[in-house]
C-alpha positions as CSV (number, residue, x, y, z in Angstrom):
1,M,130.8,90.9,82.5
2,D,131.6,93.7,80.1
3,S,135.3,94.2,80.1
4,T,134.8,98.0,80.3
5,I,133.3,97.6,83.8
6,Q,136.0,97.8,86.5
7,A,135.5,96.4,90.0
8,A,137.9,95.4,92.8
9,F,135.8,92.2,93.3
10,P,134.3,89.6,91.0
11,T,130.9,90.7,89.6
12,D,128.6,88.1,87.9
13,L,125.8,89.1,85.5
14,L,123.1,86.5,85.5
15,I,119.6,85.7,84.0
16,D,117.2,83.8,86.1
17,T,115.5,80.8,84.4
18,P,113.2,78.0,85.5
19,D,116.4,75.9,86.0
20,G,118.2,78.6,87.9
21,P,120.4,81.5,87.1
22,V,122.6,81.3,83.9
23,P,125.5,83.6,83.0
24,L,125.0,86.5,80.6
25,T,126.9,85.5,77.4
26,P,127.3,87.3,74.1
27,E,124.6,85.0,72.7
28,R,122.2,85.9,75.5
29,A,123.0,89.6,75.6
30,G,120.7,90.2,72.6
31,I,117.7,88.5,74.0
32,P,114.9,91.1,74.6
33,L,113.6,91.5,78.1
34,P,109.9,90.6,78.5
35,R,107.6,93.7,78.2
36,G,103.9,94.6,78.2
37,L,101.9,93.6,75.2
38,E,100.7,97.2,74.6
39,Y,104.2,98.6,74.4
40,D,105.7,98.9,70.9
41,G,108.7,101.2,71.6
42,P,112.4,100.5,71.7
43,Q,113.3,97.0,73.0
44,L,115.7,96.6,75.9
45,T,117.9,93.5,75.8
46,Y,119.6,91.6,78.6
47,G,123.2,92.7,77.8
48,P,122.7,96.5,77.9
49,Y,120.3,96.2,80.9
50,L,122.6,94.2,83.1
51,T,125.7,96.0,82.2
52,A,124.0,99.4,82.8
53,L,123.1,98.2,86.3
54,A,126.7,97.0,86.9
55,R,128.1,100.4,85.8
56,F,125.7,102.2,88.1
57,L,126.5,100.1,91.1
58,L,130.3,100.1,90.6
59,A,130.7,103.7,89.7
60,D,133.1,105.8,91.8
61,S,134.8,102.8,93.5
62,A,131.3,101.1,94.0
63,T,130.0,104.1,96.0
64,P,126.3,103.4,95.1
65,L,126.6,99.7,96.1
66,V,128.4,100.4,99.4
67,T,126.0,103.3,100.3
68,A,123.0,100.9,99.9
69,L,124.8,98.2,101.9
70,S,125.7,100.6,104.7
71,L,122.0,101.6,105.0
72,H,120.9,98.0,104.8
73,L,123.3,96.7,107.4
74,R,123.1,99.9,109.5
75,R,126.9,100.3,109.7
76,P,129.6,101.7,107.5
77,I,130.7,99.3,104.7
78,A,133.8,99.7,102.6
79,A,134.2,98.5,99.1
80,E,137.2,96.4,100.3
81,S,134.7,94.4,102.4
82,V,132.9,93.2,99.3
83,H,134.2,89.8,98.1
84,R,131.7,89.1,95.2
85,L,128.6,90.7,93.6
86,S,125.9,88.8,91.6
87,I,123.3,90.8,89.6
88,I,120.5,88.5,88.7
89,S,117.7,89.6,86.4
90,E,114.7,87.9,88.0
91,K,111.3,89.4,87.2
92,H,109.6,91.5,84.6
93,G,106.4,93.2,85.6
94,A,104.0,95.7,84.2
95,F,105.9,98.5,85.9
96,Y,109.5,97.4,86.6
97,Q,112.3,95.1,85.6
98,V,113.5,93.5,88.9
99,S,117.0,92.3,89.6
100,H,118.3,90.6,92.7
101,L,121.7,91.7,94.1
102,R,123.5,89.0,96.1
103,V,126.5,90.5,97.9
104,H,129.1,88.4,99.6
105,L,131.0,90.4,102.3
106,A,133.9,89.6,104.5
107,D,131.7,88.8,107.4
108,T,128.2,88.2,106.0
109,D,126.0,87.8,102.9
110,C,123.1,89.9,102.1
111,S,120.5,90.6,99.3
112,L,119.1,93.8,97.8
113,V,116.7,94.5,95.0
114,V,117.0,96.9,92.1
115,D,113.7,98.0,90.5
116,T,114.2,99.5,87.1
117,A,111.8,101.5,85.0
118,V,112.3,101.9,81.2
119,R,109.4,104.0,79.9
120,P,108.7,107.6,81.1
121,E,105.3,106.6,82.6
122,Q,106.9,103.8,84.5
123,Q,109.7,106.0,85.6
124,G,107.2,108.4,87.1
125,V,105.6,105.5,89.1
126,L,109.1,104.4,90.3
127,E,110.1,107.8,91.6
128,R,106.8,108.2,93.3
129,E,107.0,104.8,94.9
130,F,110.5,105.5,96.3
131,S,109.1,108.6,97.9
132,I,106.1,106.7,99.3
133,L,108.2,103.9,100.7
134,R,110.3,106.5,102.6
135,E,107.2,108.3,103.8
136,L,105.6,105.1,105.1
137,R,108.8,103.9,106.7
138,D,109.3,107.2,108.5
139,R,105.7,107.5,109.6
140,F,104.7,104.0,110.7
141,G,108.0,102.3,111.4
142,L,106.6,99.0,110.3
143,P,108.6,96.1,108.7
144,Y,106.0,95.0,106.1
145,L,107.4,97.1,103.2
146,P,110.9,97.0,101.8
147,R,113.3,99.7,103.1
148,P,114.3,102.0,100.3
149,Y,117.9,102.9,100.1
150,L,119.0,104.7,96.9
151,L,117.4,106.3,93.8
152,G,119.5,106.6,90.7
153,E,119.8,106.5,86.9
154,A,121.7,104.2,84.5
155,V,122.2,104.4,80.8
156,P,122.2,101.2,78.7
157,E,124.7,101.0,75.9
158,G,125.4,98.7,73.0
159,G,121.8,97.6,72.3
160,P,119.5,98.0,69.3
161,A,117.4,100.6,71.2
162,P,118.6,104.2,71.6
163,A,120.5,104.8,74.9
164,Q,117.6,106.1,77.1
165,P,118.3,106.5,80.8
166,L,116.8,103.9,83.1
167,K,115.4,105.1,86.4
168,L,116.1,102.7,89.3
169,F,116.0,102.3,93.0
170,I,117.8,100.0,95.4
171,A,115.8,98.6,98.3
172,E,115.6,95.7,100.8
173,W,115.2,92.2,99.3
174,F,113.0,89.8,101.4
175,E,115.2,86.7,101.4
176,G,113.3,83.4,101.8
177,W,109.9,84.9,101.0
178,H,107.8,83.5,98.1
179,E,105.1,84.5,95.8
180,F,101.7,82.8,96.2
181,H,98.5,82.5,94.2
182,L,95.2,80.8,94.1
183,S,95.6,77.5,92.2
184,R,93.6,74.5,91.3
185,T,94.2,71.2,93.0
186,P,92.3,67.9,92.3
187,G,91.4,67.6,96.0
188,S,89.4,70.9,96.3
189,A,86.3,72.2,94.7
190,E,87.5,75.8,95.2
191,P,90.9,77.3,94.3
192,V,93.4,77.1,97.2
193,I,96.6,79.0,97.9
194,R,99.8,77.6,96.4
195,V,103.1,79.0,97.6
196,W,105.7,79.1,94.9
197,D,108.6,77.9,97.0
198,A,111.6,75.8,96.3
199,T,109.6,72.6,96.0
200,P,108.8,71.4,92.4
201,E,105.1,71.8,92.6
202,G,104.9,74.5,95.3
203,T,103.2,74.1,98.7
204,F,99.4,74.2,99.1
205,L,98.2,75.8,102.3
206,D,95.5,74.2,104.4
207,A,92.4,76.1,105.5
208,A,93.9,77.3,108.8
209,Q,97.1,78.5,107.1
210,S,95.1,80.3,104.3
211,G,92.9,82.0,106.9
212,A,96.0,83.2,108.8
213,L,97.4,84.5,105.5
214,Y,94.3,86.5,104.6
215,C,94.1,87.9,108.2
216,R,97.7,89.0,108.0
217,A,97.2,90.7,104.6
218,A,94.2,92.6,105.9
219,H,96.2,93.6,109.0
220,I,99.1,95.0,106.9
221,L,97.0,97.0,104.6
222,T,94.9,98.4,107.5
223,A,98.1,99.2,109.5
224,Y,99.3,101.5,106.7
225,L,96.0,103.2,106.4
226,D,96.0,106.9,107.4
227,E,93.1,106.9,109.9
228,R,92.2,110.5,109.4
229,S,92.8,111.3,105.7
230,F,92.2,107.6,104.7
231,R,95.1,107.6,102.3
232,Q,96.0,104.0,101.7
233,I,98.4,101.8,99.7
234,Y,96.7,101.3,96.3
235,P,96.9,99.9,93.7
236,W,98.1,96.4,94.6
237,H,97.1,93.0,93.3
238,H,97.6,89.4,94.3
239,A,98.0,88.5,90.6
240,A,101.1,90.8,90.4
241,G,102.7,89.0,93.3
242,D,102.6,92.1,95.4
243,F,102.3,90.1,98.6
244,I,104.9,87.4,99.5
245,V,104.9,84.8,102.2
246,R,107.3,82.9,104.4
247,M,106.2,80.0,106.6
248,E,107.1,80.4,110.2
249,G,106.6,76.8,111.3
250,N,103.0,76.2,110.4
251,S,102.0,79.9,110.3
252,P,102.4,82.2,107.3
253,D,104.0,85.6,107.7
254,L,103.6,88.2,104.9
255,R,105.3,91.2,103.4
256,L,104.1,93.7,100.8
257,V,106.7,94.4,98.2
258,T,105.2,97.6,96.6
259,A,103.5,100.9,97.4
260,R,103.0,102.4,94.0
261,D,100.6,105.0,95.3
262,Y,99.2,106.3,98.6
263,R,95.8,108.1,98.4
264,C,92.2,108.2,99.5
265,L,90.3,106.0,97.1
266,T,86.7,106.9,97.6
267,S,84.7,109.0,95.1
268,L,81.5,108.8,97.2
269,E,79.9,112.1,97.8
270,P,79.8,113.4,101.4
271,G,76.5,113.3,103.3
272,P,75.2,112.6,106.7
273,G,77.7,110.7,108.6
274,S,80.3,111.5,105.9
275,E,83.2,110.9,108.3
276,W,82.4,107.2,108.0
277,I,82.3,107.1,104.2
278,P,86.0,106.6,103.5
279,L,86.3,104.1,106.3
280,V,83.4,101.9,105.1
281,H,84.7,102.3,101.5
282,F,88.2,101.1,102.6
283,F,86.7,98.2,104.5
284,L,84.5,96.9,101.7
285,N,87.2,97.4,99.0
286,L,89.7,95.5,101.3
287,T,87.4,92.5,101.6
288,L,86.7,92.4,97.9
289,R,90.3,92.9,96.6
290,L,91.9,90.4,99.0
291,R,89.6,87.7,97.6
292,L,90.6,88.5,94.0
293,D,93.5,86.8,92.2
294,R,94.4,85.1,89.0
295,L,94.9,81.4,88.9
296,D,98.7,80.8,89.3
297,G,99.2,84.6,88.8
298,T,98.5,84.7,85.1
299,G,95.4,82.6,84.4
300,D,91.8,83.4,84.7
301,L,90.5,85.6,87.5
302,A,90.0,83.6,90.7
303,W,88.1,84.1,93.9
304,A,89.0,83.0,97.4
305,D,86.5,80.9,99.2
306,A,84.0,82.3,101.7
307,A,86.0,81.3,104.7
308,S,88.6,84.0,103.8
309,V,86.1,86.8,104.6
310,S,86.0,86.1,108.3
311,A,89.8,86.1,108.3
312,I,90.0,89.4,106.4
313,V,87.5,91.0,108.8
314,R,89.5,89.7,111.8
315,G,92.7,91.2,110.4
316,F,91.1,94.6,109.8
317,F,89.8,94.8,113.4
318,Q,93.1,93.7,114.9
319,A,94.9,96.5,113.0
320,W,92.2,99.1,113.7
321,G,92.4,98.2,117.4
322,E,96.1,98.9,117.4
323,K,95.5,102.3,115.7
324,T,93.2,103.4,118.5
325,I,96.1,103.0,120.9
326,R,98.4,105.3,118.8
327,A,95.7,107.7,117.7
328,P,93.4,108.6,120.5
329,G,90.1,110.2,119.4
330,I,89.5,108.0,116.4
331,P,86.4,105.6,116.6
332,S,87.1,102.5,118.7
333,A,87.0,99.1,117.2
334,G,83.7,98.5,118.9
335,E,82.2,101.7,117.4
336,V,83.4,100.7,113.9
337,L,81.9,97.3,114.3
338,G,78.6,98.8,115.4
339,V,78.5,101.1,112.3
340,L,79.3,98.2,110.0
341,R,76.7,96.0,111.6
342,S,74.1,98.7,111.1
343,F,74.3,98.3,107.3
344,D,71.7,96.0,105.8
345,R,72.0,93.9,102.7
346,G,70.6,96.6,100.5
347,D,73.0,99.2,101.9
348,W,76.0,97.0,101.2
349,L,74.9,96.2,97.7
350,S,74.3,99.9,97.0
351,L,77.8,100.7,98.3
352,A,79.4,97.9,96.3
353,E,79.0,99.5,92.8
354,P,81.0,102.7,93.5
355,V,83.5,100.7,95.5
356,M,84.1,98.3,92.7
357,E,84.5,101.1,90.2
358,D,86.9,103.1,92.4
359,G,89.1,100.0,93.0
360,L,89.0,98.8,89.4
361,M,92.4,97.8,88.0
362,E,91.5,95.7,85.0
363,S,88.3,96.0,82.9
364,G,87.4,92.4,83.3
365,E,87.3,92.6,87.0
366,Y,84.0,94.5,87.2
367,P,81.8,91.8,85.6
368,F,83.7,89.2,87.6
369,L,83.0,90.9,90.9
370,S,79.5,91.9,90.0
371,E,78.6,88.2,89.6
372,R,79.9,87.5,93.1
373,I,78.9,90.6,95.0
374,E,75.7,89.2,96.5
375,E,77.5,86.1,97.8
376,H,80.2,88.4,99.1
377,V,77.8,90.7,100.9
378,D,76.0,87.7,102.5
379,R,79.3,86.3,103.8
380,L,80.5,89.7,104.9
381,M,77.4,90.3,107.0
382,E,77.8,86.8,108.6
383,A,81.4,87.6,109.4
384,L,80.5,90.9,111.0
385,G,77.9,89.1,113.1
386,E,80.6,86.8,114.6
387,E,82.1,87.7,117.9
388,P,85.5,89.5,117.3
389,A,88.4,87.3,118.0
């Protein structure tokens, strides 16, 4: 660690690699952090990045760190209780640099995450996400998103780039949860879900496990839907690793690691029965987007098999049924099912075009989805015709 950073406990600065974390050394300090292909501005390197995080966390007798720990553990924590801190640079996405904090305390160990934004447009997203995470935590009280603890700013020093402040926030780290993606396997004609866990090749889920995963994902997204304004968590993408999974015995449990925006997505014009438009829009977009991924996260666009649709529909109705208990006066699950069943194939295909446009995240998605929309609508109508579980 930079000798100018003072702490009452050992603090390790580490870089995650395929072979595990390695220490930050003078030789590694000048390695540039991965960045988006379209960005040609100043380059941040590992040394200034990790030391800036350490300075922020350890400032004023480690007040930022112990504040986050106290919120996380729901009890007062003193700096004297911290025995060791590890700051591990782990992930580099389109929006944030992500570091994992491993904190060893006198009586327990815990993990936190630091999301850091470098460019001004990324910083705006980060500040908005911190606010949204707080809003959703306060309103819904659900455990599926990380708890946000602290928003702050750090200034990297000593690198080739000008010292521009970094925006960051500290939040809950989901320990023992793993990224997953559609992947190819010799034994399957269709891509199947592979969980990137501690095993060398990851773990492939069977059909029942995959169905439970898609059902859970649909449930989570619907649970956070505002049933009156139809604000929703969006954008999110499987390819970005926005959902993570942990196996509970033979069953997958899910968490959503991001809430970059929260808004009503539809651009459809109101008309007769307009109160149903945003609900149908949400439902159709949900069923489309949950099937969409990239092979192993970074490869070609990939499409979940038809069996996933029934699971997605089931998850939506489970969560909507729960909403009707908390929000009397909204349409019942039976009423919603009746409306959705009233749409014929032509209706769904007509709705699909604006829904695909409104949900577009990458230009290549539209032709990919357009080629598959008829199959999707057919399968969706079949799933809606099934008896609700």
